PyMOL commands that place a pseudoatom at each C-alpha (Angstrom):
pseudoatom trace, name=CA, resn=UNK, resi=1, chain=A, elem=C, hetatm=0, pos=[0.000, 0.000, 0.000]
pseudoatom trace, name=CA, resn=UNK, resi=2, chain=A, elem=C, hetatm=0, pos=[1.356, 3.379, -0.995]
pseudoatom trace, name=CA, resn=UNK, resi=3, chain=A, elem=C, hetatm=0, pos=[0.484, 6.768, 0.449]
pseudoatom trace, name=CA, resn=UNK, resi=4, chain=A, elem=C, hetatm=0, pos=[-0.385, 9.783, -1.671]
pseudoatom trace, name=CA, resn=UNK, resi=5, chain=A, elem=C, hetatm=0, pos=[-1.458, 13.354, -1.264]
pseudoatom trace, name=CA, resn=UNK, resi=6, chain=A, elem=C, hetatm=0, pos=[-4.299, 14.757, -3.316]
pseudoatom trace, name=CA, resn=UNK, resi=7, chain=A, elem=C, hetatm=0, pos=[-6.179, 17.969, -3.868]
pseudoatom trace, name=CA, resn=UNK, resi=8, chain=A, elem=C, hetatm=0, pos=[-9.656, 18.769, -5.091]
pseudoatom trace, name=CA, resn=UNK, resi=9, chain=A, elem=C, hetatm=0, pos=[-9.970, 22.127, -6.836]
pseudoatom trace, name=CA, resn=UNK, resi=10, chain=A, elem=C, hetatm=0, pos=[-13.591, 23.239, -6.637]
pseudoatom trace, name=CA, resn=UNK, resi=11, chain=A, elem=C, hetatm=0, pos=[-14.052, 24.257, -10.239]
pseudoatom trace, name=CA, resn=UNK, resi=12, chain=A, elem=C, hetatm=0, pos=[-16.909, 23.036, -12.401]
pseudoatom trace, name=CA, resn=UNK, resi=13, chain=A, elem=C, hetatm=0, pos=[-16.282, 20.194, -12.914]
pseudoatom trace, name=CA, resn=UNK, resi=14, chain=A, elem=C, hetatm=0, pos=[-13.880, 19.699, -9.976]
pseudoatom trace, name=CA, resn=UNK, resi=15, chain=A, elem=C, hetatm=0, pos=[-10.244, 18.979, -10.775]
pseudoatom trace, name=CA, resn=UNK, resi=16, chain=A, elem=C, hetatm=0, pos=[-8.316, 16.363, -8.822]
pseudoatom trace, name=CA, resn=UNK, resi=17, chain=A, elem=C, hetatm=0, pos=[-4.534, 16.237, -8.521]
pseudoatom trace, name=CA, resn=UNK, resi=18, chain=A, elem=C, hetatm=0, pos=[-2.520, 13.366, -7.023]
pseudoatom trace, name=CA, resn=UNK, resi=19, chain=A, elem=C, hetatm=0, pos=[1.134, 13.322, -5.988]
pseudoatom trace, name=CA, resn=UNK, resi=20, chain=A, elem=C, hetatm=0, pos=[3.565, 11.101, -4.110]
pseudoatom trace, name=CA, resn=UNK, resi=21, chain=A, elem=C, hetatm=0, pos=[3.697, 13.485, -1.156]
pseudoatom trace, name=CA, resn=UNK, resi=22, chain=A, elem=C, hetatm=0, pos=[2.429, 16.833, 0.091]
pseudoatom trace, name=CA, resn=UNK, resi=23, chain=A, elem=C, hetatm=0, pos=[5.503, 18.803, -0.999]
pseudoatom trace, name=CA, resn=UNK, resi=24, chain=A, elem=C, hetatm=0, pos=[5.175, 17.590, -4.570]
pseudoatom trace, name=CA, resn=UNK, resi=25, chain=A, elem=C, hetatm=0, pos=[1.428, 18.263, -4.472]
pseudoatom trace, name=CA, resn=UNK, resi=26, chain=A, elem=C, hetatm=0, pos=[2.065, 21.900, -3.549]
pseudoatom trace, name=CA, resn=UNK, resi=27, chain=A, elem=C, hetatm=0, pos=[4.377, 22.247, -6.565]
pseudoatom trace, name=CA, resn=UNK, resi=28, chain=A, elem=C, hetatm=0, pos=[1.802, 20.561, -8.809]
pseudoatom trace, name=CA, resn=UNK, resi=29, chain=A, elem=C, hetatm=0, pos=[-0.914, 22.972, -7.687]
pseudoatom trace, name=CA, resn=UNK, resi=30, chain=A, elem=C, hetatm=0, pos=[1.424, 25.924, -8.183]
pseudoatom trace, name=CA, resn=UNK, resi=31, chain=A, elem=C, hetatm=0, pos=[2.249, 24.896, -11.753]
pseudoatom trace, name=CA, resn=UNK, resi=32, chain=A, elem=C, hetatm=0, pos=[-0.967, 23.269, -12.954]
pseudoatom trace, name=CA, resn=UNK, resi=33, chain=A, elem=C, hetatm=0, pos=[-3.541, 25.514, -11.295]
pseudoatom trace, name=CA, resn=UNK, resi=34, chain=A, elem=C, hetatm=0, pos=[-2.094, 28.773, -10.003]
pseudoatom trace, name=CA, resn=UNK, resi=35, chain=A, elem=C, hetatm=0, pos=[0.443, 29.598, -12.729]
pseudoatom trace, name=CA, resn=UNK, resi=36, chain=A, elem=C, hetatm=0, pos=[-1.977, 28.709, -15.544]
pseudoatom trace, name=CA, resn=UNK, resi=37, chain=A, elem=C, hetatm=0, pos=[-4.538, 31.284, -14.437]
pseudoatom trace, name=CA, resn=UNK, resi=38, chain=A, elem=C, hetatm=0, pos=[-5.169, 34.314, -16.625]
pseudoatom trace, name=CA, resn=UNK, resi=39, chain=A, elem=C, hetatm=0, pos=[-3.687, 37.256, -14.663]
pseudoatom trace, name=CA, resn=UNK, resi=40, chain=A, elem=C, hetatm=0, pos=[-6.714, 39.363, -15.591]
pseudoatom trace, name=CA, resn=UNK, resi=41, chain=A, elem=C, hetatm=0, pos=[-8.800, 37.087, -13.351]
pseudoatom trace, name=CA, resn=UNK, resi=42, chain=A, elem=C, hetatm=0, pos=[-6.440, 37.739, -10.434]
pseudoatom trace, name=CA, resn=UNK, resi=43, chain=A, elem=C, hetatm=0, pos=[-6.383, 41.527, -10.688]
pseudoatom trace, name=CA, resn=UNK, resi=44, chain=A, elem=C, hetatm=0, pos=[-3.942, 43.175, -8.278]
pseudoatom trace, name=CA, resn=UNK, resi=45, chain=A, elem=C, hetatm=0, pos=[-3.123, 39.809, -6.656]
pseudoatom trace, name=CA, resn=UNK, resi=46, chain=A, elem=C, hetatm=0, pos=[-1.328, 38.667, -9.818]
pseudoatom trace, name=CA, resn=UNK, resi=47, chain=A, elem=C, hetatm=0, pos=[1.909, 40.424, -8.839]
pseudoatom trace, name=CA, resn=UNK, resi=48, chain=A, elem=C, hetatm=0, pos=[1.805, 38.948, -5.323]
pseudoatom trace, name=CA, resn=UNK, resi=49, chain=A, elem=C, hetatm=0, pos=[1.223, 35.468, -6.742]
pseudoatom trace, name=CA, resn=UNK, resi=50, chain=A, elem=C, hetatm=0, pos=[4.033, 35.822, -9.332]
pseudoatom trace, name=CA, resn=UNK, resi=51, chain=A, elem=C, hetatm=0, pos=[6.454, 36.871, -6.590]
pseudoatom trace, name=CA, resn=UNK, resi=52, chain=A, elem=C, hetatm=0, pos=[5.468, 33.937, -4.368]
pseudoatom trace, name=CA, resn=UNK, resi=53, chain=A, elem=C, hetatm=0, pos=[5.891, 31.488, -7.259]
pseudoatom trace, name=CA, resn=UNK, resi=54, chain=A, elem=C, hetatm=0, pos=[9.311, 32.874, -8.199]
pseudoatom trace, name=CA, resn=UNK, resi=55, chain=A, elem=C, hetatm=0, pos=[10.394, 32.556, -4.554]
pseudoatom trace, name=CA, resn=UNK, resi=56, chain=A, elem=C, hetatm=0, pos=[9.035, 28.982, -4.492]
pseudoatom trace, name=CA, resn=UNK, resi=57, chain=A, elem=C, hetatm=0, pos=[6.537, 29.823, -1.764]
pseudoatom trace, name=CA, resn=UNK, resi=58, chain=A, elem=C, hetatm=0, pos=[3.959, 27.435, -3.165]
pseudoatom trace, name=CA, resn=UNK, resi=59, chain=A, elem=C, hetatm=0, pos=[1.543, 27.629, -0.246]
pseudoatom trace, name=CA, resn=UNK, resi=60, chain=A, elem=C, hetatm=0, pos=[1.540, 31.435, -0.204]
pseudoatom trace, name=CA, resn=UNK, resi=61, chain=A, elem=C, hetatm=0, pos=[0.914, 31.524, -3.956]
pseudoatom trace, name=CA, resn=UNK, resi=62, chain=A, elem=C, hetatm=0, pos=[-1.948, 29.046, -3.661]
pseudoatom trace, name=CA, resn=UNK, resi=63, chain=A, elem=C, hetatm=0, pos=[-3.585, 30.878, -0.748]
pseudoatom trace, name=CA, resn=UNK, resi=64, chain=A, elem=C, hetatm=0, pos=[-3.368, 34.176, -2.650]
pseudoatom trace, name=CA, resn=UNK, resi=65, chain=A, elem=C, hetatm=0, pos=[-4.850, 32.417, -5.708]
pseudoatom trace, name=CA, resn=UNK, resi=66, chain=A, elem=C, hetatm=0, pos=[-7.742, 31.081, -3.623]
pseudoatom trace, name=CA, resn=UNK, resi=67, chain=A, elem=C, hetatm=0, pos=[-8.422, 34.564, -2.274]
pseudoatom trace, name=CA, resn=UNK, resi=68, chain=A, elem=C, hetatm=0, pos=[-8.110, 36.100, -5.727]
pseudoatom trace, name=CA, resn=UNK, resi=69, chain=A, elem=C, hetatm=0, pos=[-10.358, 33.645, -7.525]
pseudoatom trace, name=CA, resn=UNK, resi=70, chain=A, elem=C, hetatm=0, pos=[-12.707, 32.619, -4.726]
pseudoatom trace, name=CA, resn=UNK, resi=71, chain=A, elem=C, hetatm=0, pos=[-12.153, 28.999, -5.761]
pseudoatom trace, name=CA, resn=UNK, resi=72, chain=A, elem=C, hetatm=0, pos=[-11.601, 26.554, -2.921]
pseudoatom trace, name=CA, resn=UNK, resi=73, chain=A, elem=C, hetatm=0, pos=[-8.987, 23.828, -2.828]
pseudoatom trace, name=CA, resn=UNK, resi=74, chain=A, elem=C, hetatm=0, pos=[-9.115, 20.918, -0.387]
pseudoatom trace, name=CA, resn=UNK, resi=75, chain=A, elem=C, hetatm=0, pos=[-5.769, 19.214, 0.240]
pseudoatom trace, name=CA, resn=UNK, resi=76, chain=A, elem=C, hetatm=0, pos=[-5.395, 15.764, 1.786]
pseudoatom trace, name=CA, resn=UNK, resi=77, chain=A, elem=C, hetatm=0, pos=[-2.182, 14.042, 2.810]
pseudoatom trace, name=CA, resn=UNK, resi=78, chain=A, elem=C, hetatm=0, pos=[-1.296, 10.463, 3.609]
pseudoatom trace, name=CA, resn=UNK, resi=79, chain=A, elem=C, hetatm=0, pos=[-4.191, 8.739, 1.874]
pseudoatom trace, name=CA, resn=UNK, resi=80, chain=A, elem=C, hetatm=0, pos=[-3.823, 5.063, 0.998]
pseudoatom trace, name=CA, resn=UNK, resi=81, chain=A, elem=C, hetatm=0, pos=[-3.648, 3.759, -2.538]
pseudoatom trace, name=CA, resn=UNK, resi=82, chain=A, elem=C, hetatm=0, pos=[-4.253, 0.051, -2.748]
pseudoatom trace, name=CA, resn=UNK, resi=83, chain=A, elem=C, hetatm=0, pos=[-2.777, -2.242, -5.364]
pseudoatom trace, name=CA, resn=UNK, resi=84, chain=A, elem=C, hetatm=0, pos=[-3.832, -5.729, -6.414]
pseudoatom trace, name=CA, resn=UNK, resi=85, chain=A, elem=C, hetatm=0, pos=[-1.029, -7.058, -4.193]
pseudoatom trace, name=CA, resn=UNK, resi=86, chain=A, elem=C, hetatm=0, pos=[-2.570, -5.336, -1.155]
pseudoatom trace, name=CA, resn=UNK, resi=87, chain=A, elem=C, hetatm=0, pos=[-6.034, -6.794, -1.732]
pseudoatom trace, name=CA, resn=UNK, resi=88, chain=A, elem=C, hetatm=0, pos=[-5.903, -9.947, -3.883]
pseudoatom trace, name=CA, resn=UNK, resi=89, chain=A, elem=C, hetatm=0, pos=[-9.271, -10.894, -5.372]
pseudoatom trace, name=CA, resn=UNK, resi=90, chain=A, elem=C, hetatm=0, pos=[-8.966, -14.490, -4.181]
pseudoatom trace, name=CA, resn=UNK, resi=91, chain=A, elem=C, hetatm=0, pos=[-8.633, -13.329, -0.548]
pseudoatom trace, name=CA, resn=UNK, resi=92, chain=A, elem=C, hetatm=0, pos=[-11.590, -10.927, -0.351]
pseudoatom trace, name=CA, resn=UNK, resi=93, chain=A, elem=C, hetatm=0, pos=[-14.009, -13.542, 1.005]
pseudoatom trace, name=CA, resn=UNK, resi=94, chain=A, elem=C, hetatm=0, pos=[-11.641, -14.490, 3.810]
pseudoatom trace, name=CA, resn=UNK, resi=95, chain=A, elem=C, hetatm=0, pos=[-10.980, -10.852, 4.656]
pseudoatom trace, name=CA, resn=UNK, resi=96, chain=A, elem=C, hetatm=0, pos=[-14.670, -9.888, 4.700]
pseudoatom trace, name=CA, resn=UNK, resi=97, chain=A, elem=C, hetatm=0, pos=[-15.503, -12.342, 7.486]
pseudoatom trace, name=CA, resn=UNK, resi=98, chain=A, elem=C, hetatm=0, pos=[-13.217, -10.425, 9.867]
pseudoatom trace, name=CA, resn=UNK, resi=99, chain=A, elem=C, hetatm=0, pos=[-14.797, -7.017, 9.255]
pseudoatom trace, name=CA, resn=UNK, resi=100, chain=A, elem=C, hetatm=0, pos=[-17.109, -5.205, 11.662]
pseudoatom trace, name=CA, resn=UNK, resi=101, chain=A, elem=C, hetatm=0, pos=[-20.190, -5.763, 9.503]
pseudoatom trace, name=CA, resn=UNK, resi=102, chain=A, elem=C, hetatm=0, pos=[-19.796, -9.520, 9.804]
pseudoatom trace, name=CA, resn=UNK, resi=103, chain=A, elem=C, hetatm=0, pos=[-19.112, -9.629, 13.542]
pseudoatom trace, name=CA, resn=UNK, resi=104, chain=A, elem=C, hetatm=0, pos=[-21.761, -11.412, 15.628]
pseudoatom trace, name=CA, resn=UNK, resi=105, chain=A, elem=C, hetatm=0, pos=[-21.573, -8.753, 18.351]
pseudoatom trace, name=CA, resn=UNK, resi=106, chain=A, elem=C, hetatm=0, pos=[-23.423, -6.222, 16.243]
pseudoatom trace, name=CA, resn=UNK, resi=107, chain=A, elem=C, hetatm=0, pos=[-26.578, -8.102, 15.217]
pseudoatom trace, name=CA, resn=UNK, resi=108, chain=A, elem=C, hetatm=0, pos=[-29.561, -5.759, 15.239]
pseudoatom trace, name=CA, resn=UNK, resi=109, chain=A, elem=C, hetatm=0, pos=[-33.056, -6.524, 16.670]
pseudoatom trace, name=CA, resn=UNK, resi=110, chain=A, elem=C, hetatm=0, pos=[-34.513, -7.492, 13.265]
pseudoatom trace, name=CA, resn=UNK, resi=111, chain=A, elem=C, hetatm=0, pos=[-31.824, -10.139, 12.798]
pseudoatom trace, name=CA, resn=UNK, resi=112, chain=A, elem=C, hetatm=0, pos=[-32.465, -11.648, 16.269]
pseudoatom trace, name=CA, resn=UNK, resi=113, chain=A, elem=C, hetatm=0, pos=[-36.105, -12.204, 15.508]
pseudoatom trace, name=CA, resn=UNK, resi=114, chain=A, elem=C, hetatm=0, pos=[-37.516, -9.485, 17.800]
pseudoatom trace, name=CA, resn=UNK, resi=115, chain=A, elem=C, hetatm=0, pos=[-38.939, -6.197, 16.665]
pseudoatom trace, name=CA, resn=UNK, resi=116, chain=A, elem=C, hetatm=0, pos=[-39.064, -3.016, 18.683]
for i in range(1, 116): cmd.bond("trace and resi %d" % i, "trace and resi %d" % (i + 1))
show_as sticks, trace
zoom trace
């Protein structure tokens, strides 16, 4: 199982960006979202954002972009990405029986034969 960082840019439709880690994700957002924005849309913030990008202050540039455009970005770090090796198809039945849903401790009233 690998870990990734990802971001959801709340455009219509939303854009999703994935990266190996949070530092790379910040650079991706800076290049693929912030730097590709028409400066006319950013107004006076364009100069501030350019300066932050040139100084490699990715977070500052992105925050200024969010404020300038009003477009939200949600960033998540350390999310799991599963591979076939992590969850082999032939093992799913065996793994399911040990999950919470299949535990006998959590049988509701309808399954015990009594109704409230």
